[in-house]
N, C-alpha and C positions, 0 to 999 in steps of 0.2 A: 304603336301600342297605346291603348286608351288608358287614361289616368283613372285612379280610384278616387271616388268622391265620397266624402264623409260629411254628413249633416249633423250639426250640433244644435239641439233645440233645448234651450234653457233660458228662463227669464231673468236670471241673476247675471249681470254683466261681468262681474269678477270671476265667477266660476266658469262662465262661458269662455272667457279669455284664457283662463288657466287650462281648460281642456284643449283649447286651440293650440296653446303653447306645447302641451304634451304631445299632441299629434305632429306638430311642426318639427319637434326635436327627434321623435322616434319614427315618424313616417313622413319624411321630408318630401317624398314624391306625390303624396296624396293631396288632392284638392279639398279644401274645407269650406263648407257653407254654414252660415249662422242664422238662427231664428230665435226670436225672443218671445213669441207666442204661437198659438196654433195656426192663426191666419198666415203668419210668415212661414211657418213650417209647410203648410199646404202649398203656398205659392212657390217656395224654393224647390220643393219636391217635384211639382208639376212642370216648372220651367226647366229644371235640370233634365227631366225625362228619365234619368237613370241614377239612382242612389245606391251605393254599395254598402253603406252602413249608416244607421241612425242612432245617435246617442240622445236619448230622450229623458228629460226631467219628468218626474212623476206628477208634480204639481205645476201644470202649465196654464197660463191665462187662456181662457177660451175652451177649456176642457173640463170634464167631470170625471175625476178618478182615472180609470183606464180607457176612457173614450177615445183619446188621441191615439193611444197604442192600438186600439181596436180598428179605428178608421185607417191608420197608416198600414197596418198589417194586411188589411183587406184590399187596399188599393195598390200596394206594392209588395205582393206576396213573396217575391224572391229576395227582398231586402231584409237582412236581420236587424233587430232592434236591441240595443243594450239600454236598459232602463237604469237611470241613476237617481238616487234620492237620499236624503238624510233620514227618511222614514224607512228603517230597515227591520220593521217588525216581521217576524217569520211568516205570518199569514199574508202580509203585503207582498213579500218576496214570492211566496207560492202562487198567489193570485196573478202576479205579473207574468210569471212563467206560464200559467194556465191560459192567460189571454194572449200568448204568442211571443213574449219577450224571449230573445235568445239567451240573455244574461241579465243579471241584476247586480249593480255595483253601489256601494255606499259612497256618498260624497266625501267621506273622510278616508277613502281607500288610498293606499300608497301609490305613488306614480308607477312603480314597477308592477303593481297589481292591475292597474288600469291598462297599462301597456300590454301585459301578457293576456289579459281578458280580451282586448280588442283583437290581438293576433289570433287567439283561439277561435273567436267567433267568426272572423273573416276566413279562417281555414275550414269552417264548417261545423265547429262544435256548438252544441246547444245545451240549455239547462244549467248554465253556469251561475254560481253565486259565491265567489271567493270570499272567504272569511265570514260568511253570513249563514244563518240557518234558514231553511225553507220549511214552513209549517206544514201540518197535515190537513189543515182546513183550506181547501182550494176554492176556486170560483164556483158559485152555484150554477145549476143548470139554467136558471132564469137569466143570470148575468151573462152566461155564454151565449144564450139565444139573443139577448139584447146586443151583445158585442157583435154577433154575426149580422144583425140588422144594421147596426151603426156602420159596419164596414162597407155596406152597400150605398150609403148616403153620398150624394155629391158634396163637393167642398162647401157649396152655398147652403145645402140642406143641413150640413153639420153645423155651420155657423148659426143657422136659425134654431136648431135644436139646442145649442149651447145657450142662446139667449132666452129660449123658452124656460130652461132650467133656472136661469137667473131671475125669472119672474117678469120679464118684459112683455108688454102688450104688443099686439100685432102692429099697431101704428108706430110704437117705439122701435120695434125691430126693423120695420120698413125705413124709418128715419136713419137708423144706424147703418143700414146696408145700402141706403140711397136707392131704394126701389119702391114700387107702388105697393100699397097694402094688399091689393088683390094678388100680387105675386107671392107675398108671404103666406096668404091663405092657401094658395096652390101648393107651396112648399110644405106647409103643415099637413095638408091632405095626404101628400106622398109620404111624409115622415110617419104619420099615424098608420098608414097602410103597411109600411115596412116593419114598424114596431108591433103591429097587430093590436093596436089600441083604437079607441074611438073618441078620446077627449084629451085636452091639454093636461088635466090632472093625471090621467093614466100614463101619458107619455112621460111626464116628469117623474112619476114613481118608477117607471120602467128604467129610465136613464139613471135614476138614483142607485140602481143595483150595481152600477159600475163605479160607485163612489168608494172611498177608502175608509175602512173601519178597522181600528180607530184612526181618525184622520191624522193625528200628530203624535201617535204613540211611538216614540223612538225606542227601538230595542236597545237595552243597556247590556254591557258586557257582564257575564256571570262572575260574581265575586268569589 
């Protein structure tokens, strides 16, 4: 019998460790993989070959908003994703579900809620957001088109696109990825083609549609 593999992708060591402990206590037979940024997420997922569940932090280094969710969902279509964040604004919850998340959890959720949500998702349930409201303003058609394009990027193209959004020049990206500048230009040509744009500025604007608005507007309980 093959073991179930759960990948936890979160850049906060304490929360990552806390999630790992929850899974170890309630799902002791499951294998747990850890990733602190998108690069590690991609490497872990590709090396594992088969991931049964991804627990994904909304604000991951190396990603723009929902770009990591879009990429993973496109590359590993059969793997459900539970997005976890302190940003529980109803519109953020709705957009996460629109972009393919099977569920959305607050980082302040009770252990029992996290456990039951994981169980439900792994049993096939979708569209879950326990204790949270999902807004009526979902992802725009433009954002969904961009997400579909992002889902087709190779891991290296995704990294190049992320650095493009950060404002790095071709030579800086080449230095960071330890490749030739001509290789970066080739990647950008393919990224532009997939996004349906013709310039760096247009690419950045397109990818910005996957950003979070408001970025840090944490939904407060109704008094």
